[in-house]
N, C-alpha and C positions, 0 to 999 in steps of 0.2 A: 504493499500500499504506499508506504513512505517512498519507495523508489519511484512509483508511478506518479506520486505527487510532485516530487522534485523534477521528474521528467517533464511533467506539465508546466511547471514553473519555469524550467529551463527554456522550453519552447516559447513561452510568453515573453520571457526576457529577450530571448533571440529575435523574435518578431518585432518586439518594442524597439530594440536598437537598429534592426534592419530598416523599420519604417522611418525611424528617426534619421538615420544615415541618408536614406533615400530622399527624405524631405530636405535635409540640409543640402545634399548634392543638387536637388531641384532648385532650391533658393539660390545657391551659388551659381548655377547656370543661368537662371533668370536675372541675377544680379550682375552677371559678368558684363563688363563694359564692351560695347560692340567695336569690332575692327572697322577701319575706315579706309577705303580705297577711292581716290579721286583720279580718273582718267580724263585728261583734257587735251584735245587735239588743237592744232594751230592752223588757223585760216579755212577750217571746214565749216561751211554754212549750214543753215537750217535745212536747206534743200539738198545737201550732198549726202542723203541717205535714202534708202528704200521706202522706209515706213512713213516718211513725210511727203511721198508722192513722186520721187525720182524713179522712173521706170527703166533706167539704163544702169545705173550704179548697182554694184553687187555688195550688199552689206547685211547678209542673212543673220549674223550673230547680233549685231546692234538691233536689227529689226525685231528678232525674238526677244531680246533682252528688254525692249520697249514694251512688249506684250506682258511680260513678267513683272513690270516695275510701275512706278508712277511717273507720269510725264508732265512737265510744266511747258505749256505751249505759249506762254506769254511771259517767257524769261529772257532777260536782257543783260548783256555785258557791255564793256567798253567797245570802241570801234577798232582797236588795235591791241597787239599782244601784250606788252609789258603793262599798260594801264589795267587790263582785265586781270592779269595775275596778281597785280598788287592789291586790288579790291577784293579778290577772292581770299588772299591771304590775311587781310585786315578788317574787313567789313566796313571800309571807308572809301569814299570817292578818291580816285587816283590823283586829282588835281590837289587835294590836301596833303598828299604824303609824298611828294617829289616825283611822281611818275605820270606826267602828262604827255610823254613822248616815248619813242623807242631807242632814241640816241641822244647826242648833243648834251650829255650830262643830266638828262631829264628822265632817266629810265632806272634810276637807283633808289630803292625804297628808304626813306629817311630812317636813320639810325634809331631814333627814339619811338618808332612804330612797333607795336606788339604784334607778332604774327600768329597764325594758327598753329605753327609748329611749336612756338615758344610755349603756348598755353597747354597744348596736348602733352608736350615733353614734360612740363612741370607737374602735370597731373598723372604721370606714371605710364604715359604711352611711349612705345618705341616709335621713332619718326625717321622716315626716309624720303628722299626725292630723287627722281630719275628723269633725266632729259633736259628740257629747256627750263632754266631759271629765269633769266632776263630781268633781274632785279638789281644788277650790279655785279661786276667781275672783280671787285676789290673789296678789302676790308673797309668798313664793317658790314658789307652787304652781301657776301657770299652766303649761300644756303647753310652752310655749317656754322656761320655766324648768327643765323636766324632761326635756330631751334631744331634743325635737322641732324640727328645722330649720324645718319649716312646720307651722303650727297654724291651723286654720280651724274655729271652733267657735261655739256658742251659750253663753249664760251659764247658771249654776245646773245643776240637774239635769234640765231639760226646757225646751223652748221655751214662753215665757210665765211662766217662774218669776221671782222678784224680781230676781236679778241679770242677767236677760237683757235685751236691748235692748227699750225699751219698745213695747208693742203688737205685738210679734212674734206671729204666729198660725199659722205653718207656710207661709204663702203670701207671696211677695216681701218677705221679711224683711231685716233688717239682722244681720249676723253679724260675729264679730271675727276679723280676720287678724293673727295675732301681736299681739293686743291693740288693734288699730285697727278701729274699726267700718267696715263695708263693706256697701253696700246690694246686694241680689241679686234676681233675678227667678226665679220658679218655686217649686215645691213643695220643702220642706226636704230630703227623702230624695233627690230628683233632684239637688239641689245638692250634697250631700255626695259622691255618687257621681261626678258630673261633675268635681268638684275632684280627687277621688282619681285619676280617669282622666287628667286634665291632668298631674298630678304623675308618674304612672307613664310617660306618653308622653315626658316630658322626662328621666326618670332610667332609661329602660329599658336602657341600656347599662351601668349601674353597679349594684351591689347596693343594694337599697332595702327598708325596713320602712315599710309603709303600714298604719296603724291607722284602720279605718273604723268609727267607733263611733257608731252610729245612735241617734236619740232615738225613732224609731218602732219598735213601735207603742204607745209610752207615751202616756197621755192628756195633754192633751185629744184626743179621737179625731177629729182634723180630717184629712179625706182628700179627694183630688180626686174629683170627682163620678163620673168613669168607673169608678172602683174601687169605690166604693159600689154602683154599678149592677151590678157582678158578683154582689152578694149580695142585692140588694134583694128578691127573690123566694124566697130560701133559707128553707127551713122548719127550725124548731128553733133559730133564732137570735134574741136580742133585738136591738133596733135598734142599740145601740152595739157589739154583736158584729159586725154587718155592716160597720160602719166600721173596727172593729179588724181583721177579716179583710182588708178592703180595703187597709189600710195595709201588711199582710204581703205581699199579692199585688203591690203597688207595689214592695216591697223585692225580691221575687222577680224582677220585670222588670229592676229596675236591676242585680241580681246577674248576670243573663244578659248585660246590656251590658257589664260588667266582665269576665266570663270570655271573651266574644267578643274583646274588645279584647287580651286576653293572647294569644289565638290569632293575631289580626291582627298583633300586634307580635312574633310567634315567640318569645315568652318564657315560654309556659304551662308547658313541660316542667320548667324550672327555677325555677318560682315556687311556694313553699308557699302554699296558700290555705286559710284556716280559716274555717268558718261556724259561729257559736255564739251563745248568748244569755246574758243576764246574771242571770236568776232565773226562777222559775216564772211561769206565765201570770198576767197582771193581769186579763184580761177574756175569755179563751178559754173559761172554765168558770165559770158564774156561777148563783147561786141566785136565782130570782125569788120575792120575799117574798110576792107576792100569790098566785102559783099554788103555791108551795112546791115548785117543780120546778127541777131543775138544767138549764141550756141549755148547749150546746157539748160539748167533748170535753177530757178530761184524761188519756188513756192509762192508765186504771185507777188512777191515783195519788190519794192523800189530800193535800189542801191545795194552796194556790196561793201566789202571791207573798206574801212575809213570813212563811211557815209554816215551822216546823221539821220538818214532815212531808215526805215525798219530793216531792210536787208543788211544794213552795216552792224546791227547790234542785237537783233533778235536771233537767238541760238536755241539748239536743242538742250534740254536738261533732263535727264533719266536717272531716276534714283530707285535702288532695290534694297530692302532689308526685310527678309522674311520674318525674323523675330519681332520686328516693329511693325508688321502688317503693312509694309510698303511694297505691295504686290498688285497684280491684277490687271495692269495695263490701263488704268484709268488716266484720262487727260484732265489737268487742271489749268484754267485760263485766267485766273487773277494775276494781276501785275506782280511779278518778282524779278529779282536780280541777283547778280553775283555778290553783292555786299550783304545778301541775306544768309548766305551759305554758313559762314563762321558762326553766328549767333545760333543758327539752327542745330548745327552738328554739336556744339556745346550742350544744348538741351538733351540731344539724343544720348550723348555720352554721360550725362549726369554730372557735367563739370559746371561749378559755380565761378563765374568770372565777372568782376565788375570793371567795365573799361574806364580807363582814365580820361579818354577823349570821346568827342561826340561820335556816335556810329550812325552812318547812313543807312545801314542795313537794319532788318528786324528779324526776330524769331518767327519763322513760319512753320514750326513744327507741328502745331495744331492744325494748320491748313493741309499740310501733308498727311497727317495721321487721321484726323477727323473730317476733312474737306469742309471745315467751317470757313466762312468768308474772311479774307484778310482785312486788316485795318486799311481804311481809306487813306491814301497818301499819294504824294507826286515824287518822282524821281527825275534826276537829270543825267543825261549822257551827252558827251560832246567829242569832237575831234580837234585837238590842239595842234600837235606836231610842229610846234614853233619853240623858240627859245624860252618864252615865258607866257603862261596862259593869258588869252585875250577874252574879254567878256563878249558873249554873244557868238563867238566863232563856232560855226557848225554845231549848233546847239539843238537838243530835243529835250523837251519837258514832257513826261509821260504821266498820264492819269487814267488808269483803267485801259479803255480802248482808244482814248484820245492822245493825239500827238500834236504838240506845238513845235514847229520846226523853224528855227532862226528867228523866233520872235513874232513872225507875221504870217506863218503858214499853219493852218489848223486843218487836222484830218481826223475823221471818225472811221477807225479801222473796222468797225463792226459793219459799216456799209461800204467802205471804200479801202480794202486791204492793200491795193497797190498805190495808195496816196497820189491819186490822179486829180482830185478835186479839191482845191483850197477853199474851205468854206469859213475862213476867218471873218469875212465881212458880214455874215449872218449870225455870228456868235461872238460878238464883240466882248460881252460880259465874261465868257468863258476865256477868251484870249487874255483879257485884262487879269483875271484871276491867276491864270498860269504864268504870265509875265510877272505878276507880283511875287509869286513864289520863287521864280528864277532869280529875280533881283535880290531878294532877301537871302536866298541860298548862296548866291555868288558873293554877296558883301561878307558873309560870315566865313565862307570857304577860303577866300583869297587872303584872309588875315593869317591862315595857317600855312599858306604856300611857301615853300622855300627850296632852294637847291640842296641837295645832298652833298656832303663833304667826305672826300676820300682820305682815309687813314694811311700815312706813310711811315715806315719805321717799325711796322708790325712783324713782317717776315724779314729774313735775311736780305731778300730782294723782293721789292714790290714792282708790279708791272702796270704801267699806264699805257693805254692805247688811244689813238685819235678818235676812235669810236665814241668816247665819252668826253671829249673836250667841249667846253661850252661855247660853241659857235653862235652867232647871232643871226646872220642873214644868209646862211648857206649850210648845206649838209656836209659833214666830214666824210672822208673815205671809210664807210662803215662796212664794207665787206673786203674780202681778200682780191676780188677781181678789180676793185678800185684801186687797192694798194699796187697791184701789179701795173696798172696803167701809168703810174708814176707822174700824175699831174701835181704841180705845186698846190699846196693848201695854205690859205691865208693863216698865219699864226693866231691861236686862241688859247685861252687859260683853263686850267683845272682849278677847281676849289679844293684844297687839300688841307689836312691837319697832320702836322709832324708830331707824332706821339712822343718823341723823345728829342732832347737837344743832343747836338754832336756833329760829327763829320759825316757828310753824306757824299756819294758819288752818283752823278746823274749820267747814265750811259743812253746816248741818244742814237737811234738806229732808223734806217730805212726799212729794214727787213726784221721779222721776229728772230729771237735768238736761236730757236730750234731749226731754222732754215739753214744756218751756217754760212750765210752769204755775206760777202763784203758790201761796203755801203754803196759802191758804184757798180753793183753786179747788174747784168742783164740776165734773164732767165729763159732759155730755149727750151721750155717743156710744155708747149702748147699740146693740148689733147682735142681732137675734133669731137663735135657732138655725135651722139647716137640717137636712135629712136627713142631711148629710154634714159638718156643722161644729157646734161648741158656740157658744152665745150669748156676747156680751160684756156685761158688767153696766156700768151708769153708775158714775161716780166720786162718792162722797159727800164733802161738804165737811167740813173740820175746821178750827177756829180756835184760835190759840195765843196765850198771853199772854207767856211767858218760855221761853228756851231755855237749856240746861245742858250742860257737859261736866264729867266727872271724869276726870282723868289721874293714876293713883296715888292720893294723898291730897289733891291739889289739885282744888278745884272752881271753875268759872267759870260766870257767869249773865249773861245780857243780855235786854233787852226785845225783843219781836218785831214786826216790821212785816209783816203778813199779805199785803201786796200785792207783796212781793218773792218771788222764787223759792226763797230760802234765807236763813237767818239766820247770820251769821259770828261766830265767837268766836276771838280771837287768843290764843295762849299761847306762852310761851317753854318749850321741852322739851329735857330732856337726853337724850342718847343712851341707849338700853337698853330693856329689857322693862318692860312696864307693863300695867295693866288700863285699858281705856278705855270709859267709858259716856256716851252722848249721848242726851238726852232733851228733851222739851217738857213744859210745864205748860199744859194747855188753859185757855180763858177760863172753864171750869167748874171749874178746879182739879184736874183729873185729870192724872196723870203718864202720858206715853206715850213709848216709845222713838222716836227718829228713825228713819224707814224707810231713808233714805239719807244718808250722810255723806261729803262730799268733803274730803280732807284734802290740804292744799296746804302744801308746804315752801317757805320763802322764802330762807333763807340759812344757810350754815354759820356756826357762832359758838360760841366757848368761853364757857360761862356758869359 
């Protein structure tokens, strides 16, 4: 009898603990913070996918993902690359935070801004980014300075731009891992996804934030041949559009591999996956000047990349999170934007954060989860792309389905999605209300606007490129093709902060250090274009007589030995902020900015 009693009690105790453990495990599972993966493509528009109505492009994975997710159909970003990425990272309008352009010293995210990666890192997340950063190539702007544990990226705003590793062309390139160059094999998009998957495999049991920020399908439109072959016989496409579409199909295949890996690792249900893009299409909808005919598809919208009209800033946003019931393929049409994503993800992750600065975005988690109406509000998007923001320039005020463009064009997209009929004259009260909002917004925003300042003396050698020089009325040579052309560039300054006093050496060069070329070299390495890649142009020689730097009010000059790879100028520098200009005088007496400047700090010293 006693034996039977103890046996029954033992069974009850066992069942109690088993049930308790199961309950604890269930609570732990339900309480576990979601993983977050953001995939953002470059220059892919709303119409560059099958599920948005494009009958030519092949994007089966993204189309199926859309059916499994929640879709925002009235979602807006900035009209170009870096501004969108800065807003996504901070929840703030890019004009406020130093990123109103993609070059000219105006694509570097201000040092005092708090990023998405900063917040998630501080709250126990493993953070990583792969691909296109485009928010600064110097300290303190690099991704590893801004909250990412792992950063694997190319330089500048695209592969082959001036800050990128020399001669990168999308295939078998050299990229930067937390600042250190690392040679890779394979096509760039494949590399970014492969690296992201490796990170996810290692961190699968801990919460992670993976920012997969692609350079595709940004130009140059270099694509593996097999992806060009998918479209080689497609009717109604220009040749570059066939390559552009091929790049997107390659993204689609890689996205499929990523989603399959989440299933394989059994973490798909508690992983928030976002697919979006950074601005309107750059090449999916084009006017052929010879035939005067448009090619491609733009989902009935007016405007493309860099336009203040709808096609410049309305893009897809698809989000899936099975554990959060973000599934089912529903389309939500309230006004939303890139600035909303950070506050929303913080809510999903259960992270409390009180911003120290005004946020342009709002938390739309309830809208996504419950489909409740969003709070009424207006938003501003504009295209600056000049040395300093200008009020009214290519502006668009958005209010639901209403658009006020450039202050005097009003469109009701519910009746006129192509923005063909300006109805401002019959809706003057609405025009006035939207202009009043814009004026008030601008006056507050512009008080925050400032250039970013580059830190020098952080690394043993810091590299400046003319991509980021603060030009006023002209674009600097922002890609390596322009560097190769060897056209003199009017000298302009960098805003810098010398973090230490001491002796500095400024090495001024025409070519990047990794090229190994002397100052006056010509390069006979031209490569002809193929059906699926752009050509490489030869490098034109330049010859210099003297080299100069100006730090604050002090100027230094030396003669040039053109057989060397750089000319060195030494100077004793005090700690603090300064303007820095570095230039050559050619043997023909023409001044030209140095294309690359390597700044070496030698010793700490009280001067």
